[in-house]
C-alpha positions in Angstrom: 7.7 14.9 37.6 11.1 13.7 38.8 11.6 10.2 37.3 13.7 9.0 40.2 11.5 7.9 43.1 12.6 10.1 46.0 11.5 10.1 49.7 12.4 13.1 51.9 12.2 12.5 55.6 12.4 15.6 57.9 13.2 15.3 61.7 14.6 17.4 64.5 17.3 15.4 66.2 19.7 12.5 65.6 17.9 9.4 66.7 14.4 10.5 65.7 14.8 8.6 62.4 15.7 5.3 64.1 12.6 5.2 66.3 9.9 6.2 63.9 10.8 5.6 60.3 14.1 3.7 60.1 12.6 0.5 58.8 10.6 2.3 56.2 13.7 4.2 55.0 15.6 1.0 54.6 12.7 -0.7 52.8 12.5 1.9 50.2 16.3 2.4 49.8 16.5 -1.4 49.0 13.8 -0.8 46.4 15.8 1.8 44.6 14.2 4.9 46.1 16.5 7.9 46.7 16.2 8.5 50.4 17.0 12.0 51.7 17.1 12.5 55.5 17.0 16.1 56.7 17.9 16.7 60.4 17.2 20.1 61.8 19.8 20.0 64.6 22.8 18.0 65.9 21.1 17.3 69.2 23.5 19.6 71.1 21.3 19.7 74.1 20.7 16.0 74.4 21.2 14.1 77.7 24.1 11.7 77.8 22.8 8.5 79.3 26.0 6.6 79.7 27.3 6.9 83.3 30.7 8.5 83.4 30.8 9.4 79.7 32.1 12.9 79.0 32.0 14.4 75.5 33.8 17.6 74.5 31.4 18.5 71.7 28.0 16.7 72.0 26.8 18.1 68.7 29.7 16.8 66.8 29.5 13.4 68.5 25.8 13.1 67.8 26.4 14.1 64.2 28.8 11.2 63.8 26.3 8.9 65.5 23.6 9.9 63.0 26.0 9.2 60.1 26.6 5.8 61.5 22.9 5.2 62.0 22.3 6.2 58.4 24.9 3.6 57.3 23.1 1.0 59.4 19.8 1.9 57.7 21.5 1.7 54.2 20.7 5.3 53.3 22.9 8.3 52.4 24.4 10.6 54.9 22.0 13.1 56.4 21.4 16.7 55.4 21.7 19.1 58.4 19.6 22.3 58.5 22.1 23.7 61.0 19.7 24.8 63.8 20.3 24.1 67.5 18.6 21.6 69.8 16.3 23.4 72.2 16.7 20.9 74.9 14.2 20.1 77.6 13.7 20.5 81.3 16.9 21.9 82.9 18.6 21.7 79.5 16.3 24.1 77.8 18.2 26.7 75.8 15.9 29.7 76.2 18.5 32.2 75.2 20.0 30.5 72.2 18.8 32.3 69.1 19.5 29.3 66.9 17.6 26.9 69.1 14.6 25.5 67.2 12.2 27.0 69.8 13.4 30.5 69.0 13.6 30.3 65.3 11.0 31.8 63.0 9.2 28.8 61.5 9.1 30.6 58.1 12.9 30.6 58.1 12.8 26.8 58.5 10.2 26.5 55.7 12.5 28.5 53.4 15.3 26.0 53.9 13.0 23.1 53.3 11.6 24.7 50.2 15.2 25.0 48.8 15.8 21.3 49.7 12.6 20.2 48.0 13.4 22.2 44.9 16.8 20.5 44.8 15.9 16.8 45.5 12.4 16.8 44.1 10.7 14.3 46.3 7.5 12.7 45.5 6.9 11.7 49.1 7.7 13.5 52.4 7.5 12.1 56.0 7.7 14.0 59.3 6.3 14.3 62.8 2.6 14.2 63.5 0.8 17.3 64.8 1.7 16.5 68.4 5.4 16.0 67.6 5.3 12.4 68.8 5.4 13.3 72.4 5.2 17.1 72.3 8.9 18.1 72.1 8.9 21.8 70.9 11.6 21.0 68.2 9.3 18.3 66.8 6.4 20.6 66.7 8.5 23.3 64.9 9.6 20.8 62.3 6.1 19.5 61.8 4.8 23.1 61.2 7.7 23.9 58.8 7.4 20.7 56.8 3.6 21.0 56.5 4.1 24.6 55.3 6.7 23.7 52.8 4.6 20.9 51.4 1.7 23.3 50.9 3.9 26.0 49.3 5.7 23.9 46.8 2.8 22.7 44.7 3.5 25.3 42.1 7.0 24.0 41.3 7.5 22.9 37.6 7.4 19.3 38.6 4.3 19.7 40.7 6.1 19.5 44.1 5.8 16.6 46.5 2.7 14.6 45.9 2.2 13.1 49.4 3.0 14.2 52.9 2.8 11.6 55.7 3.0 11.9 59.5 4.3 9.3 61.9 1.2 8.0 63.6 1.1 6.6 67.1 -1.6 4.1 67.8 -3.4 4.4 71.2 -1.5 1.2 72.2 1.9 2.7 71.2 1.1 6.0 73.0 0.2 4.0 76.1 3.6 2.3 75.8 5.4 5.6 75.7 3.5 6.9 78.6 4.7 3.8 80.6 8.2 4.7 79.7 7.9 7.9 81.6 6.7 10.5 79.1 4.0 12.7 80.5 1.3 12.3 77.8 -2.3 11.3 77.4 -2.7 8.3 75.0 -6.1 9.6 74.0 -4.5 12.8 72.8 -1.2 11.7 71.4 -2.4 8.3 70.0 -4.8 8.0 67.0 -7.6 5.7 66.1 -7.0 2.9 63.7 -9.1 4.6 61.0 -6.5 7.5 61.1 -3.7 5.2 60.0 -3.3 5.3 56.2 -0.2 3.1 56.0 1.1 0.3 58.1 4.6 -0.7 57.0 5.7 -4.2 58.0 9.3 -3.5 58.7 10.2 -6.7 60.7 12.6 -7.7 57.9 14.7 -4.7 58.8 14.8 -5.3 62.5 18.6 -5.8 62.5 19.0 -2.5 60.7 16.8 -0.7 63.2 18.7 -2.2 66.2 22.0 -1.2 64.7 20.8 2.4 64.0 19.5 2.7 67.6 22.8 1.3 69.0 24.7 3.8 66.9 23.1 6.6 69.0 25.3 5.6 71.9 25.1 8.8 73.9 21.3 8.5 73.9 20.9 4.7 74.5 22.8 4.2 77.7 21.8 2.7 81.1 20.0 5.8 82.3 18.0 6.3 79.1 14.3 5.4 79.1 14.9 2.2 77.2 18.0 1.5 79.4 15.9 1.6 82.5 13.3 -0.9 81.2 12.8 -4.3 82.6 13.7 -7.1 80.1 9.9 -7.7 79.6 9.2 -3.9 79.0 12.2 -3.8 76.6 10.9 -6.8 74.6 7.5 -5.3 74.3 9.0 -1.9 73.2 11.2 -3.6 70.6 8.3 -5.5 69.2 6.4 -2.3 68.7 9.5 -0.5 67.4 10.9 -3.1 65.2 7.8 -4.7 63.7 5.5 -2.0 62.3 5.8 1.7 61.4 2.5 3.5 61.0 1.7 6.7 59.1 -1.3 9.0 58.6 -2.0 11.4 55.6 -0.7 14.9 56.1 -1.5 16.0 52.6 -1.9 14.8 49.0 -2.0 16.1 45.5 -3.2 12.8 44.0 -6.4 10.8 44.4 -6.2 7.9 47.0 -7.0 4.9 45.0 -7.6 2.8 48.1 -7.7 3.2 51.9 -5.6 2.1 53.7 -2.7 2.3 51.3 -0.3 -0.4 50.6 2.7 1.9 51.1 3.9 5.5 50.9 4.0 5.5 47.0 0.7 3.7 46.5 -1.4 5.5 43.9 1.4 7.7 42.6 1.6 7.5 38.8 4.8 5.7 37.6 5.7 4.5 41.1 3.0 2.2 42.1 5.3 -0.8 41.5 7.2 0.2 44.7 4.3 -1.0 46.8 3.0 -3.8 44.7 
């Protein structure tokens, strides 16, 4: 097995990392873990939420925003898988062959298998089976990452030992629904017993705030967060900045306890990371 503790996080767009896993990435980076963030797209079809802002190349702009967010989270620069953002609503790119919605998921798996072979992570993290709030790119990345986890166990080092999903509690899903996302909390949220790891990331609140702010095109006045009342924003920041929750997507090692103390808990040679 790779002697360097390594965590591979796989997401679809710039800013996905800041919302769901940013504090956890900072936590493990500070503990000496090699953190690799793979981003499938550059968010080319995102919605600019700053009134009056014009951007010549949104993909290039959001790439730079993600690089700045990674710096804020104290992790290395991201790895891009070079697919295109599928967009949503009137921005949906139905005719773009490189848009995630039109890409063969096995092609994405092949790229991830190569990345796994290169960086040799013990732990992987990605979207849950509902893609957080159902975005097609999130669902594609979930499927490809799950497939890559399952198809790399035969590697000489045994492949990744654990796969985790971001887990929305019912309460968190209700909060997202109140923000305007059309979702049922009973479907998109999970029971407390489904959550295998609760990471207290309040110590990294400043990092997460800085990472969110780095995604300037997405965090403007007309964004969901920008339209919140001060009270709603305070509640959302409390949920976003305090705790990050994860469920088990797959494991090749026994679970020595449940819930787990952290993402590396129970992995031989790496248990000290969650002591």
